C-alpha angles and dihedrals in degrees: 000000000000122000106279134183118274089236091058092049091052091050090052090051089050089053091052091050090048090050091055092046092053096051118100091185117018119219101227094217093047090046091051091051090051091050091050090049090050092051091053091050092048092050091048091046092052091048092050091048089053091051091049091048090052091050091049092050090049092052090045091052091048091051091049091051092050091048092051092049094050092048092058 
């Protein structure tokens, strides 16, 4: 699966949850496939959140450096 936006991953997870909510009787095999799909999305989402956090920290550090230089 290609790198997708976190927003898109969350929408896909919402669709999976909705699917489960709409089922009167859940086909075990179909349910298992949905769970597997959800796990992949959660793992990718966590990874993307980590990447975004690293980017944020980098920008924050750059801003701090600039502020320290201008204060001198």
